[in-house]
N, C-alpha and C positions, 0 to 999 in steps of 0.2 A: 666788762662783759658785754658781749653783743646781745641785742634783744632778739627774741624769738620771732621769726617772720610770720606775718599774719596772712592766712590764705584769703584771697579775694572773695568777697561776698557774692553768693549766687542768688540771683533773684528767684524767689519762690514762684512755682507754677500755681496759679490760682485754681487749676483743675485737679491738682494732686494735694492731698493733705500731708504735708511734710512731717507733721507731728505724729502721724499714725502710720508706722511701717506696714501694717497689715493691709493698708489701702492699696499697696502696689501688687498684691497677690493676684488679683484678676488679670492685670496686664501681663504678669509673668506667665500665668497659665495660658493666656492667649498666644504669647510668643512661643512657648514650648509646644503648643499644638500646631502652630503654623510652620515651624522650622522643618519637622519631618515631612510635612505635606509639600513644602517647596522643593525638597530634595527629590521627590518622586515626580514632579510635574514634567521634568525634562526627559524622563525615562519612557521608553515605549511600553504600551500596555501588554500585560502578560496574557497570552492566548490561553483559553481554557483547555484542559486536556482532551484529546480526541477520544471519543468513545468507540472502541473497536469491538466488533462482534466476536464472541468466543467461538471456538471451533464446534462444528456439529459432532455429536457423539458417533464414534465409529465402532461398529460391532463386528467387522470383518466378513460380513456376509456377501458384500459386493466389492470385489477387488478393484473395480474402477473408481470407487469412492476413496480409496487410500490416497491417491494423488491429491485430491481436494482437501482431505483431512490434514495432511502434512503441510499443504500450502497455507491453509487457514492458521495452523500453528505458527508458521514462519511469519505471517502477517502480524499476529499478536505479539510475537517476540520483538519485531522491529518497532512496534508502537511503545514498547517498554524495555528499551535497551539496558537501562540501569538495573532493572529487576532480573533480567535473564542474561547475565554476563557469563554464567557457568553452564556447561552442558547438563550437569546434574539437575539444575533448576528447570531447564527446558524439558527434560525427560519426565521429571515428576509432574510438571504441568500437563504434558500430553497424556500421561497415564490416568489422569483424572477425567478424561473425556473419552474413555473407551468403555465398552460393555460387551456382554455375551462372551464368545469364545476368546476374544482378544483379552478381556479382563481375566478370564481363567488362565490363559497362557502367561500373563504377567504375574498372576498370583503364584503360580508354580515357580517362576524364576525368583521371586522375592523370598519364597520359602526356602529355596536352595541357597540363597545368599545367607540366610540365617544358619545354614548348616555348613558354611564356609565353601560352598560351591559357587564361585564368582563368575559373572558374565561381564565381558568388556562392554557390551552394548548398553548396559545400564548406567554407564558413566561417560559415554561418548555419543553425541547427537548423531554424527554421521554414521556410526555403527548401529545406532538404534534405528535410523531410517532404513539402512540396508537390511537389517533383520526383519523389520516390518514388511518390506517388499518381498523378502524370501518366504514368509509364512502367509501373508494376507494380500499380496499384490498380484499383478498379472504375471503368469509364468514367463512368457516371452514378450517383454514390453516392446522391443524393437519391431517384432513381426506384427503385433497388434496395431501399433501406431502407424507403421508403414501401410498396412491394409486400410486403415481409416483414412489416411491422407490420400491414398490412390483413389478412393471412392468419394472424396469430398468435392462438392460442386456448389457454386453460389446460386442461391435462389434469386431469379430475376426480380422478384417482388420485394427483396430485402435490400437494405443498404449494404455496401461492401464491408463495413466494419464487422458485421457478423461473420462473414467469410474469413476476413483477415485474422480475427482473434482465434478462431478455431484452427486455421492453417498454422499460425505461429505456435500455438500450443502443441501441435503435433510435430512440426518441423524442428523445434528446438530440442526435441528428444532424439533426433536422428543425426547421423553424421553424413548427410548427403552433400554432394558437390553443388557448386553454384549453378551449373547448367541443369542439373537434375531438379533443383528447387524451382528454377525459372520455368522449365517445361511443365512441371506439375502444377505450379501456380497459374500459369497461362491456361492450361487445359481445364481448370475448374472455373474459369471466368465465363460469364454469359456472353452471348453473341454481340451485343451492342458495345461491349468493351473490347472484345477480341477483334472486331472489325476495324475499330479505330487504330488499335495498336499495330495490326498487320499492315496498315497503309502507311505507317511511318517508315519510309525508306531510309532517310538520312539519319533521323534521330531515334531510330528504333532502340528500345532499352536493351542494354547488353549485360547488365548485372541485376541481381534479384532486387536490390534496393531501388534502382531506377524503375524497374518494372512495377514494383509495389507502389511507388509514388505516382507513376503514370496512371495506373489503374484507379487509384484513389481520386486523382484529379478528374479523370473521365467520368467516374461515377458521380462525383459532386456536381459537375456540369450537367449531367443527365437529369438528376433530380431537381436542379435549379430550373432547367428549361421546363420540366414537367410541372413544377409549381407555378411558373409564369403562365403556362398554357391553361392551367385550371383557374387561375385568377382572372385571366382574360375571358374565359368561358362564362364565369359567374357574373362578370361585370357587363356582359353584352345585354342590352335591353331586350326584353321578351317581346 
């Protein structure tokens, strides 16, 4: 009969008490705590959630505020896409930020729902927006926007960003041609921008995008020269 093999002797570690198994527990606890930490060291930090402003309450008294109310709702939806996946959730959220006659109008619609008188716009966001415009929006949006755009002019004391933002807000609601947009945009610019654009014989902007970019560049250079002149004036010895 063969003899049972004997395992080689392992030298005892003088820093660990081999006779007391509980002495290993602190080391085990440390390892268990370090392992999850090491797994997260290579991962990028998780950004905190962005705090988005809730919509302002809309009471229906000012039809011009409806556009801003719906836009604020859409911004809130985009910040929480997983929460507002369904149109029903979007409509319920928007209904909590109305008051006055808008709230009364919605109350009548919900009471009709209880009596099996159903409204499609209570379940479709696009239909809800259309219905809101019908009852509480500007009667003729295109005419109002076109009138505002035709009377829009840039204040020479302002940066061009103010003019551009307002111009784009109006123009995106209209189906104007490229040449009409260029003519209206150019007409609303101040003289110091128009004069430089009009002297561009060979590289004169031919599209709205190039005209837009050229005007921004000219305005930036204008304000940069103005800042340099002011700095030079203040640095001149008295």
